[in-house]
C-alpha atoms as a printed R data frame, in Angstrom:
   type eleno elety resid chain resno       x      y       z
1  ATOM     1    CA   MET     A     1 -10.615 67.410 -37.106
2  ATOM     2    CA   ALA     A     2 -10.293 64.454 -39.943
3  ATOM     3    CA   LYS     A     3 -11.265 65.239 -42.980
4  ATOM     4    CA   MET     A     4 -11.920 62.335 -45.900
5  ATOM     5    CA   THR     A     5 -11.676 63.141 -49.533
6  ATOM     6    CA   VAL     A     6 -12.204 61.160 -52.707
7  ATOM     7    CA   ASN     A     7 -10.682 61.456 -56.102
8  ATOM     8    CA   GLU     A     8 -13.836 61.271 -58.059
9  ATOM     9    CA   ASN     A     9 -12.203 60.566 -61.266
10 ATOM    10    CA   VAL     A    10 -10.763 56.834 -59.669
11 ATOM    11    CA   CYS     A    11 -13.930 56.439 -57.877
12 ATOM    12    CA   LYS     A    12 -16.037 53.676 -59.165
13 ATOM    13    CA   GLY     A    13 -18.862 53.859 -56.903
14 ATOM    14    CA   CYS     A    14 -18.527 50.080 -55.521
15 ATOM    15    CA   GLY     A    15 -19.943 51.369 -52.149
16 ATOM    16    CA   LEU     A    16 -17.450 49.499 -49.656
17 ATOM    17    CA   CYS     A    17 -16.560 52.932 -48.019
18 ATOM    18    CA   VAL     A    18 -20.723 53.467 -47.677
19 ATOM    19    CA   SER     A    19 -20.957 50.326 -46.078
20 ATOM    20    CA   VAL     A    20 -18.038 50.378 -43.433
21 ATOM    21    CA   CYS     A    21 -18.699 53.880 -42.466
22 ATOM    22    CA   PRO     A    22 -19.333 53.459 -38.564
23 ATOM    23    CA   LYS     A    23 -20.718 57.431 -38.520
24 ATOM    24    CA   LYS     A    24 -22.511 56.312 -41.955
25 ATOM    25    CA   ILE     A    25 -21.770 59.718 -43.410
26 ATOM    26    CA   ILE     A    26 -20.703 58.713 -46.838
27 ATOM    27    CA   ARG     A    27 -23.557 58.012 -49.923
28 ATOM    28    CA   LEU     A    28 -22.798 57.279 -53.454
29 ATOM    29    CA   SER     A    29 -23.533 60.879 -55.146
30 ATOM    30    CA   PRO     A    30 -27.432 60.747 -56.190
31 ATOM    31    CA   ASP     A    31 -26.780 63.708 -59.183
32 ATOM    32    CA   ARG     A    32 -23.203 63.839 -60.088
33 ATOM    33    CA   LEU     A    33 -21.219 60.983 -62.196
34 ATOM    34    CA   ASN     A    34 -17.542 61.116 -63.082
35 ATOM    35    CA   ALA     A    35 -15.990 60.946 -66.465
36 ATOM    36    CA   LYS     A    36 -16.165 56.910 -65.968
37 ATOM    37    CA   GLY     A    37 -19.938 57.454 -65.691
38 ATOM    38    CA   TYR     A    38 -19.883 56.535 -62.261
39 ATOM    39    CA   SER     A    39 -21.623 58.261 -59.189
40 ATOM    40    CA   PRO     A    40 -18.649 58.852 -56.994
41 ATOM    41    CA   ALA     A    41 -18.822 58.614 -53.353
42 ATOM    42    CA   GLU     A    42 -18.938 61.324 -51.117
43 ATOM    43    CA   VAL     A    43 -19.343 62.683 -47.631
44 ATOM    44    CA   VAL     A    44 -22.847 63.925 -46.518
45 ATOM    45    CA   LYS     A    45 -21.657 65.509 -42.718
46 ATOM    46    CA   PRO     A    46 -18.053 66.350 -42.704
47 ATOM    47    CA   GLU     A    47 -18.027 67.582 -38.955
48 ATOM    48    CA   GLU     A    48 -19.041 63.727 -37.916
49 ATOM    49    CA   CYS     A    49 -15.795 62.308 -39.361
50 ATOM    50    CA   ILE     A    50 -13.838 60.120 -36.803
51 ATOM    51    CA   GLY     A    51 -10.912 59.740 -39.104
52 ATOM    52    CA   CYS     A    52 -11.074 56.031 -38.711
53 ATOM    53    CA   ALA     A    53  -9.917 55.591 -42.418
54 ATOM    54    CA   MET     A    54 -11.887 52.432 -42.519
55 ATOM    55    CA   CYS     A    55 -13.394 53.708 -46.232
56 ATOM    56    CA   GLY     A    56  -9.837 54.660 -47.260
57 ATOM    57    CA   ILE     A    57  -8.677 50.514 -45.950
58 ATOM    58    CA   MET     A    58 -11.676 49.250 -47.974
59 ATOM    59    CA   CYS     A    59 -11.268 50.972 -51.149
60 ATOM    60    CA   PRO     A    60 -10.143 48.685 -53.916
61 ATOM    61    CA   ASP     A    61  -9.069 51.839 -56.107
62 ATOM    62    CA   SER     A    62  -7.586 54.067 -53.240
63 ATOM    63    CA   ALA     A    63  -9.550 56.624 -54.424
64 ATOM    64    CA   ILE     A    64  -9.990 57.558 -51.031
65 ATOM    65    CA   THR     A    65  -7.517 59.622 -48.627
66 ATOM    66    CA   VAL     A    66  -7.934 60.249 -44.918
67 ATOM    67    CA   GLU     A    67  -6.504 63.286 -42.728
68 ATOM    68    CA   ARG     A    68  -6.300 63.543 -39.097
């Protein structure tokens, strides 16, 4: 099973990971802000992650790690 994690302190909430996720399981947090004032990305249904790592590839700040 794959696991996607976001370093919330680095994430700037650009949403690129949300747009490329083939399973549509990533969103920008509707109720949390990081120390820089951005809504960080989060996985809504982690059990559905297929480990494709498209989110990590697209992240301009390398805030996403995908473990397979």
